[in-house]
VOSEFI-65601 format. One record per residue: x, y, z of N, C-alpha, C in turn; residue in three letters. Coordinates in pm, whole numbers. Example, Ala and Ser with C-alpha at 12.3 -4.5 7.8 and 13.67 -1.06 7.14 Angstrom:
BEGIN
n.xx n.yy n.zz ca.xx ca.yy ca.zz c.xx c.yy c.zz code
1319 -569 780 1230 -450 780 1320 -330 780 Ala
1285 -225 708 1367 -106 714 1290 3 787 Ser
This chain:
BEGIN
n.xx n.yy n.zz ca.xx ca.yy ca.zz c.xx c.yy c.zz code
2094 4780 577 2191 4717 466 2186 4556 491 Met
2199 4493 396 2209 4351 394 2367 4296 416 Asn
2357 4184 495 2497 4125 519 2539 4055 402 Ser
2655 4025 364 2718 3945 253 2633 3839 236 Pro
2582 3790 119 2537 3647 113 2380 3629 166 Gly
2343 3761 206 2198 3757 239 2109 3846 155 Thr
1964 3789 131 1889 3832 57 1775 3894 136 Ile
1713 3987 112 1583 4030 194 1488 4090 89 Ser
1360 4052 143 1237 4135 91 1155 4210 193 Asn
1029 4234 162 971 4318 251 934 4238 383 Ser
932 4121 373 886 4017 483 991 3942 559 Ser
1095 3922 482 1181 3816 563 1327 3830 497 Ser
1413 3770 579 1560 3768 523 1594 3635 551 Arg
1677 3608 399 1713 3472 410 1848 3440 317 Ile
1941 3361 360 2103 3369 295 2061 3315 143 Thr
2158 3358 61 2148 3274 -62 2137 3130 -75 Arg
2225 3079 29 2215 2907 26 2106 2870 53 Phe
2013 2951 154 1899 2886 202 1781 2906 99 Gln
1801 3019 38 1712 3059 -90 1720 2939 -190 Ala
1827 2907 -254 1846 2822 -360 1809 2669 -298 Trp
1860 2629 -186 1795 2496 -112 1645 2496 -103 Lys
1596 2590 -54 1468 2602 -55 1363 2582 -211 Thr
1443 2648 -285 1397 2644 -436 1407 2516 -491 Ala
1515 2445 -442 1544 2327 -507 1449 2184 -436 Ala
1403 2246 -324 1313 2152 -274 1372 2029 -222 Arg
1481 2047 -154 1586 1916 -121 1499 1813 -54 Thr
1411 1837 32 1301 1727 94 1251 1633 13 His
1227 1670 -113 1159 1595 -212 1256 1513 -292 Thr
1386 1531 -292 1482 1472 -387 1522 1336 -380 Leu
1465 1273 -251 1469 1105 -261 1388 1056 -359 Trp
1300 1110 -414 1210 1066 -527 1287 1032 -637 Ala
1397 1125 -677 1472 1081 -784 1602 988 -748 Ser
1655 988 -626 1747 900 -567 1688 748 -561 Val
1583 739 -497 1533 583 -473 1525 519 -602 Ala
1470 548 -731 1455 440 -827 1604 415 -884 Pro
1682 525 -881 1832 477 -918 1884 377 -819 Val
1855 402 -681 1914 292 -580 1860 153 -642 Thr
1729 131 -661 1667 18 -682 1731 -36 -815 Val
1717 25 -929 1792 -19 -1032 1957 -60 -1025 Gly
2018 13 -944 2154 -24 -914 2165 -136 -827 Thr
2077 -166 -752 2076 -274 -663 2074 -419 -758 Gly
1979 -402 -866 1946 -488 -956 2063 -551 -1043 Leu
2133 -420 -1083 2246 -437 -1152 2362 -522 -1079 Ala
2367 -479 -940 2466 -535 -857 2438 -689 -852 Val
2305 -735 -830 2282 -848 -831 2310 -954 -947 Gly
2272 -879 -1059 2321 -946 -1173 2481 -964 -1218 Ala
2559 -873 -1153 2693 -897 -1178 2711 -811 -1276 Gly
2645 -706 -1306 2696 -626 -1421 2696 -457 -1385 Val
2711 -447 -1266 2742 -307 -1210 2856 -243 -1272 Phe
2821 -108 -1270 2935 -10 -1333 2928 116 -1221 Arg
3024 147 -1179 3038 278 -1096 3021 394 -1196 Trp
3061 405 -1310 3038 535 -1391 2889 553 -1434 Asp
2843 436 -1465 2686 442 -1494 2596 473 -1372 Ala
2657 410 -1257 2557 486 -1149 2597 621 -1102 Phe
2701 668 -1109 2708 819 -1063 2639 901 -1194 Trp
2663 877 -1300 2610 949 -1408 2426 930 -1409 Met
2410 812 -1399 2241 816 -1387 2190 895 -1251 Thr
2280 877 -1146 2224 964 -1011 2233 1113 -1057 Leu
2319 1155 -1116 2341 1279 -1183 2225 1331 -1268 Thr
2190 1264 -1351 2091 1284 -1428 1939 1300 -1356 Val
1918 1198 -1273 1795 1211 -1209 1774 1323 -1113 Gly
1889 1361 -1029 1876 1460 -947 1880 1593 -987 Val
1954 1606 -1093 1962 1717 -1202 1829 1755 -1256 Ser
1769 1664 -1309 1637 1684 -1398 1527 1732 -1287 Ile
1534 1658 -1154 1445 1706 -1056 1464 1846 -978 Gln
1579 1862 -1005 1616 2015 -934 1580 2120 -1050 Val
1599 2091 -1175 1538 2155 -1266 1392 2180 -1297 Ala
1323 2047 -1255 1200 2088 -1244 1149 2159 -1151 Ala
1212 2153 -1017 1152 2231 -917 1182 2388 -930 Asn
1309 2399 -969 1328 2570 -1005 1213 2595 -1130 Phe
1202 2524 -1226 1094 2590 -1313 987 2602 -1266 Ala
910 2486 -1191 776 2495 -1119 770 2628 -1045 Asn
890 2672 -967 897 2781 -886 845 2923 -971 Asp
919 2925 -1056 916 3053 -1164 789 3038 -1243 Val
746 2922 -1293 615 2909 -1374 506 2926 -1278 Ser
486 2875 -1172 379 2898 -1082 368 3051 -1055 Asp
489 3101 -1029 469 3230 -966 435 3329 -1106 Ala
471 3307 -1219 409 3374 -1349 251 3352 -1342 Ala
222 3239 -1322 71 3217 -1328 -34 3235 -1216 Arg
71 3311 -1111 -9 3360 -963 -62 3245 -908 Ser
-7 3109 -904 -62 3006 -841 1 3001 -695 Ala
114 3075 -682 159 3066 -544 125 3186 -453 Asp
-1 3182 -417 -62 3291 -325 -18 3302 -205 Thr
-27 3425 -149 32 3477 -1 -24 3379 97 Pro
-174 3327 83 -225 3243 170 -215 3085 170 Asp
-125 3056 77 -63 2917 45 14 2859 181 Arg
-32 2755 209 44 2682 324 155 2563 265 Ile
292 2583 297 372 2509 274 491 2573 250 Gly
615 2510 201 734 2564 163 729 2686 120 Pro
832 2784 126 817 2901 53 853 2893 -82 Arg
806 2981 -170 840 2997 -300 913 3111 -336 Arg
1049 3109 -382 1139 3215 -394 1103 3315 -500 Met
1028 3271 -611 1003 3365 -712 904 3453 -663 Val
787 3395 -624 677 3420 -581 704 3533 -466 Ala
793 3518 -377 807 3603 -269 903 3713 -288 Glu
983 3712 -431 1056 3820 -489 1183 3793 -439 Gly
1229 3666 -367 1336 3650 -302 1449 3617 -416 Val
1415 3552 -527 1485 3517 -636 1410 3556 -752 Ile
1484 3648 -852 1431 3690 -966 1386 3570 -1085 Ser
1270 3603 -1150 1257 3482 -1269 1386 3461 -1358 Pro
1437 3574 -1396 1553 3523 -1467 1659 3466 -1420 Arg
1682 3464 -1289 1807 3413 -1219 1743 3265 -1199 Asn
1621 3237 -1166 1563 3119 -1135 1588 3025 -1270 Met
1544 3114 -1401 1534 3024 -1524 1696 2982 -1544 Trp
1787 3070 -1522 1919 3047 -1558 1958 2907 -1486 Ile
1932 2913 -1351 1966 2791 -1259 1884 2673 -1309 Ala
1773 2681 -1368 1718 2571 -1425 1776 2499 -1542 Ala
1830 2598 -1637 1910 2562 -1735 2020 2515 -1740 Trp
2098 2554 -1606 2213 2492 -1571 2194 2369 -1536 Ile
2100 2330 -1450 2069 2195 -1407 2039 2103 -1524 Ala
1951 2157 -1616 1936 2082 -1725 2066 2047 -1816 Val
2154 2151 -1820 2273 2126 -1898 2370 2020 -1812 Ala
2356 2027 -1669 2441 1907 -1618 2375 1785 -1638 Val
2223 1768 -1650 2183 1653 -1675 2199 1583 -1816 Ala
2230 1683 -1910 2228 1645 -2045 2389 1610 -2067 Leu
2457 1663 -2001 2624 1610 -2003 2638 1471 -1956 Leu
2558 1455 -1843 2563 1330 -1776 2499 1226 -1859 Ala
2385 1251 -1910 2330 1173 -2011 2392 1155 -2140 Gly
2487 1245 -2218 2564 1227 -2292 2656 1107 -2290 Leu
2722 1099 -2154 2808 997 -2095 2717 854 -2121 Tyr
2605 854 -2056 2545 725 -2068 2496 691 -2214 Leu
2473 781 -2301 2459 758 -2444 2581 681 -2500 Val
2688 748 -2472 2814 670 -2509 2828 522 -2475 Leu
2771 498 -2343 2799 357 -2301 2666 277 -2301 Ile
2555 332 -2343 2441 245 -2348 2346 265 -2473 Ala
2423 345 -2554 2328 355 -2693 2238 465 -2698 Gly
2217 503 -2834 2124 627 -2870 1995 615 -2839 Leu
1934 504 -2790 1795 498 -2747 1783 607 -2629 Met
1891 624 -2543 1876 707 -2429 1853 835 -2477 Leu
1917 864 -2610 1886 1026 -2632 1732 1065 -2636 Val
1634 979 -2695 1500 995 -2677 1450 990 -2547 Trp
1495 916 -2447 1466 913 -2305 1498 1050 -2252 Val
1593 1088 -2295 1655 1209 -2216 1565 1342 -2264 Gly
1559 1350 -2393 1471 1455 -2451 1327 1462 -2398 Leu
1265 1333 -2398 1129 1329 -2326 1120 1362 -2169 Leu
1236 1338 -2130 1239 1389 -1984 1238 1520 -1965 Ser
1330 1588 -2031 1335 1734 -2023 1192 1803 -2076 Val
1148 1745 -2188 1035 1800 -2227 912 1771 -2117 Leu
908 1667 -2063 812 1664 -1943 849 1749 -1836 Ala
962 1777 -1797 981 1879 -1689 956 2011 -1717 Met
975 2071 -1861 944 2197 -1878 815 2226 -1893 Leu
748 2113 -1952 569 2152 -1991 495 2100 -1856 Thr
562 2076 -1738 469 2023 -1632 386 2155 -1582 Tyr
427 2261 -1551 365 2378 -1519 401 2493 -1604 Val
476 2478 -1709 546 2582 -1808 447 2560 -1948 Gly
479 2643 -2036 418 2626 -2172 274 2672 -2173 Gly
219 2679 -2282 102 2718 -2325 -7 2614 -2279 Pro
13 2487 -2248 -59 2411 -2190 9 2303 -2090 Leu
19 2368 -1973 112 2279 -1877 -6 2154 -1828 Pro
70 2053 -1824 -21 1931 -1799 -43 1927 -1651 Tyr
37 1965 -1582 32 1947 -1426 -99 2040 -1379 Gly
-151 2099 -1459 -257 2191 -1442 -403 2129 -1505 Tyr
-370 1994 -1545 -466 1942 -1612 -487 1800 -1560 Arg
-442 1771 -1435 -461 1655 -1350 -363 1548 -1394 Gly
-254 1562 -1474 -166 1457 -1519 -37 1444 -1463 Leu
-22 1534 -1333 102 1520 -1278 156 1391 -1231 Gly
64 1320 -1157 89 1177 -1097 111 1085 -1216 Glu
61 1074 -1305 74 995 -1417 228 1014 -1465 Val
271 1138 -1519 406 1182 -1505 487 1125 -1420 Ser
473 1153 -1294 558 1111 -1203 585 968 -1203 Val
465 892 -1195 478 742 -1218 562 695 -1321 Phe
554 769 -1441 626 730 -1567 771 743 -1554 Val
794 877 -1523 938 929 -1527 1034 878 -1396 Phe
943 894 -1264 1036 881 -1160 1002 717 -1114 Phe
931 649 -1168 910 531 -1154 977 429 -1260 Gly
875 413 -1367 935 325 -1474 1057 365 -1549 Leu
1067 500 -1586 1186 540 -1658 1314 543 -1588 Val
1305 592 -1461 1414 607 -1384 1472 464 -1312 Ala
1380 383 -1286 1435 236 -1236 1470 164 -1352 Thr
1399 149 -1453 1428 66 -1567 1550 113 -1635 Val
1551 248 -1632 1691 330 -1724 1801 289 -1637 Gly
1785 327 -1517 1918 284 -1430 1948 140 -1451 Thr
1889 40 -1454 1910 -88 -1460 1983 -108 -1614 Arg
1930 -52 -1713 1941 -67 -1872 2074 -15 -1886 Phe
2141 99 -1823 2273 170 -1865 2379 72 -1828 Val
2373 -21 -1731 2464 -106 -1676 2517 -198 -1787 His
2408 -266 -1859 2450 -365 -1948 2354 -367 -2075 Asp
2260 -261 -2100 2188 -263 -2176 2077 -390 -2181 Met
2018 -415 -2071 1912 -493 -2060 1810 -445 -1957 Thr
1681 -485 -1986 1588 -425 -1900 1502 -541 -1848 Ala
1557 -635 -1760 1490 -763 -1709 1366 -719 -1654 Pro
1252 -828 -1636 1131 -799 -1587 1119 -757 -1424 Val
1233 -809 -1349 1208 -761 -1206 1258 -596 -1206 Glu
1321 -548 -1312 1330 -413 -1302 1200 -322 -1330 Ala
1128 -394 -1436 975 -320 -1454 882 -352 -1330 Trp
915 -457 -1284 830 -493 -1169 840 -396 -1048 Thr
961 -370 -1028 994 -297 -893 1005 -154 -921 Leu
983 -111 -1052 958 -4 -1101 820 84 -1049 Ala
728 -27 -1046 575 16 -1022 565 64 -868 Ile
618 -19 -771 605 49 -643 683 201 -644 Pro
807 198 -704 884 329 -703 794 425 -759 Met
727 421 -880 635 503 -928 524 537 -852 Gly
454 435 -782 344 475 -694 376 543 -561 Met
486 537 -507 533 617 -383 571 725 -430 Leu
645 761 -535 663 885 -594 533 958 -619 Ala
431 892 -682 305 945 -691 217 1014 -576 Ser
248 923 -470 201 943 -342 249 1084 -278 Ala
369 1099 -295 422 1226 -258 341 1347 -326 Ile
314 1330 -446 273 1433 -525 126 1461 -474 Leu
56 1350 -460 -65 1350 -402 -79 1428 -263 Val
2 1403 -171 -3 1455 -67 22 1624 -75 Ala
105 1657 -169 164 1801 -188 31 1870 -252 Asn
-18 1795 -346 -153 1881 -414 -266 1854 -326 Asn
-271 1781 -236 -397 1781 -131 -372 1893 -33 Leu
-240 1930 -10 -227 2041 88 -270 2161 15 Arg
-241 2158 -109 -257 2306 -181 -392 2311 -258 Asp
-476 2201 -220 -607 2191 -319 -697 2315 -311 Ile
-689 2387 -189 -787 2501 -173 -729 2641 -248 Gly
-600 2670 -238 -535 2766 -325 -528 2749 -478 Thr
-513 2608 -491 -489 2565 -652 -635 2576 -715 Asp
-744 2554 -644 -875 2553 -691 -908 2715 -719 Ala
-850 2797 -644 -894 2927 -662 -813 3004 -801 Arg
-686 2948 -793 -626 3032 -912 -647 2933 -1044 Val
-734 2842 -1051 -766 2767 -1186 -657 2641 -1212 Gly
-575 2616 -1098 -482 2487 -1127 -556 2371 -1102 Lys
-596 2302 -1205 -680 2190 -1192 -582 2051 -1189 Arg
-508 2015 -1048 -434 1926 -1033 -542 1815 -1016 Thr
-481 1674 -1010 -590 1582 -987 -673 1589 -852 Leu
-589 1644 -746 -673 1656 -624 -776 1749 -645 Ala
-746 1854 -712 -876 1937 -734 -991 1893 -823 Val
-941 1808 -906 -1048 1754 -988 -1115 1640 -918 Met
-1050 1549 -844 -1103 1454 -747 -1171 1493 -628 Met
-1144 1586 -578 -1203 1644 -442 -1101 1581 -321 Gly
-1120 1644 -233 -1012 1601 -108 -1049 1455 -70 Ala
-1185 1434 -41 -1193 1306 12 -1141 1158 -94 Ala
-1167 1179 -213 -1104 1091 -301 -970 1089 -313 Arg
-898 1218 -306 -754 1222 -296 -699 1150 -181 Ser
-752 1156 -100 -742 1088 50 -727 937 16 Arg
-829 881 -37 -841 753 -66 -738 707 -174 Ile
-699 803 -262 -603 764 -364 -467 753 -302 Phe
-437 835 -225 -310 821 -151 -300 691 -90 Tyr
-393 662 3 -389 531 39 -357 395 -55 Ala
-457 425 -145 -438 318 -243 -287 309 -296 Val
-229 408 -333 -100 410 -384 -1 360 -294 Leu
-1 406 -166 99 354 -81 63 198 -46 Val
-62 137 -29 -115 18 -19 -60 -75 -131 Gly
-92 -23 -248 -60 -124 -362 76 -129 -385 Leu
173 -32 -327 318 -29 -352 378 -154 -280 Ser
306 -167 -139 367 -288 -84 301 -423 -126 Phe
170 -402 -187 104 -534 -225 190 -591 -364 Ala
240 -480 -448 306 -536 -566 425 -602 -540 Val
515 -521 -440 629 -596 -385 619 -733 -353 Ile
518 -721 -242 508 -871 -193 449 -985 -306 Ala
369 -956 -365 310 -1023 -472 418 -1059 -575 Gly
506 -968 -612 607 -1008 -697 702 -1104 -632 Ala
743 -1093 -518 838 -1170 -454 777 -1314 -442 Ala
665 -1340 -386 606 -1453 -356 567 -1542 -483 Phe
554 -1481 -595 523 -1535 -738 648 -1548 -816 Leu
777 -1507 -766 881 -1561 -813 946 -1431 -926 Gly
866 -1336 -949 924 -1226 -1036 1034 -1149 -974 Ala
1062 -1141 -853 1151 -1106 -805 1205 -1154 -698 Thr
1326 -1139 -667 1393 -1243 -525 1294 -1229 -407 Pro
1285 -1348 -363 1180 -1365 -251 1239 -1275 -108 Leu
1362 -1236 -123 1415 -1152 -17 1356 -1018 -32 Ala
1300 -963 -129 1271 -840 -160 1132 -824 -62 Thr
1071 -926 -15 948 -907 77 988 -855 184 Ser
1107 -866 221 1146 -805 363 1105 -660 365 Ala
1092 -583 259 1041 -465 256 928 -421 335 Thr
844 -544 349 695 -535 424 730 -499 568 Leu
869 -505 624 897 -484 764 874 -312 772 Ala
881 -247 644 839 -98 656 700 -48 677 Leu
603 -152 630 468 -134 673 440 -44 777 Val
483 -58 899 474 36 1019 485 169 998 Pro
591 196 908 627 334 900 530 406 803 Phe
468 324 731 347 375 654 220 404 704 Ala
206 340 821 76 377 898 49 515 935 Ile
174 581 1001 143 716 1031 99 814 939 Val
176 819 806 120 925 742 -32 868 653 Pro
-39 740 655 -162 689 615 -278 730 702 Leu
-255 732 823 -351 758 922 -394 896 928 Arg
-290 978 924 -282 1122 907 -383 1161 799 Ala
-345 1119 675 -435 1142 547 -574 1110 577 Val
-608 969 622 -728 931 606 -815 995 731 Leu
-757 1054 798 -822 1124 939 -833 1269 888 Arg
-806 1313 793 -844 1444 734 -733 1562 758 Gly
-594 1508 776 -483 1620 798 -490 1701 674 Ala
-466 1834 725 -474 1949 638 -348 2032 651 Lys
-335 2146 536 -235 2238 574 -106 2183 596 Gly
-47 2243 711 85 2216 764 109 2070 780 Ala
16 1990 834 10 1865 886 50 1784 759 Ala
2 1831 643 40 1740 510 188 1765 468 Leu
251 1854 524 395 1876 486 463 1761 557 Ile
430 1725 670 484 1632 741 465 1475 681 Gly
330 1465 608 292 1342 568 385 1337 434 Val
391 1469 362 499 1439 242 627 1427 239 Leu
689 1459 368 833 1421 412 826 1274 461 Lys
737 1228 531 730 1106 581 716 999 475 Ala
658 1036 357 617 959 229 748 932 176 Thr
824 1025 148 939 1060 79 1042 977 143 Ser
1048 974 293 1129 917 356 1116 754 353 Arg
971 711 326 928 589 322 962 517 189 Leu
950 586 83 995 559 -50 1140 523 -40 Gln
1237 604 19 1376 577 9 1407 468 94 Met
1340 440 195 1360 316 286 1324 193 200 Gly
1218 182 129 1159 85 55 1286 71 -60 Val
1316 167 -97 1426 151 -208 1555 98 -169 Ala
1594 130 -56 1718 83 7 1702 -70 42 Leu
1602 -114 85 1571 -255 122 1560 -349 -8 Ile
1482 -284 -101 1487 -357 -240 1621 -359 -293 Leu
1692 -259 -302 1816 -244 -354 1916 -367 -285 Ala
1913 -361 -166 2022 -466 -86 1957 -611 -99 Val
1855 -619 -97 1799 -783 -106 1816 -801 -259 Thr
1791 -735 -351 1800 -746 -483 1964 -779 -536 Ala
2034 -706 -453 2182 -708 -499 2235 -833 -431 Ala
2203 -861 -325 2248 -1020 -251 2188 -1119 -302 Ile
2043 -1143 -336 1994 -1247 -363 1937 -1261 -496 Trp
1971 -1181 -600 1922 -1183 -752 1992 -1312 -804 Thr
């Protein structure tokens, strides 16, 4: 007999809270928090910061990412993409811990939360955000779902760059006073690159199992060797863009302080370039996520003080 609040299947026991936390992939949620942090710092520096805009934007970003993670869990299971020999965090639907129906209900609840927060943002920042919201939800649902999932066609990194980089960073800055200054677009680029690097590490880890089930991620299409180089390029260019923008005057010179985090990029870079596989890439993924958040914090603080 299971204890209250505990779910079990043939291979394991896990509490309901642990199951949903795992399905939400909480260790990746910094990817939605980081661009909001940068956009908020820019708004503070410009003297236009609004607490309501900040909280609603953060709610939209995190809710959309959680909804995407829930949808990916159930969609990958339906396509048999999460095979038993896969190395990585557990997938709740594939293991039979959470039913597909309940996972879809949770995904739509997260979407509803995002839409409600988004409606508030529309009221304070204009109807253009309606289209941004609809495109974001559509991108979330069709990543690995629907008849033509673009995540199975090597377009995942492009989508992450656009929505977790450009849209999230510039959109956050926009909702405070309905402007999108050049520094927001500029700093959105490294945010998108680092978010994409997280996905590259994830897909590099799963390259073998993805290839066997016909999931053609960019890593599968490029191959492991080129994917490792691509990861290094994304991380390296993110710092290069920050430094170049600061020294050229596109962003406050103080944002170049972010270069102090370069040593923290060396560990995951070395692991990837030296051929890390399987479980070792889980550490790379988490380190890259922490790196992105660290970069975002320094960019936000320096932009807020010296813009």
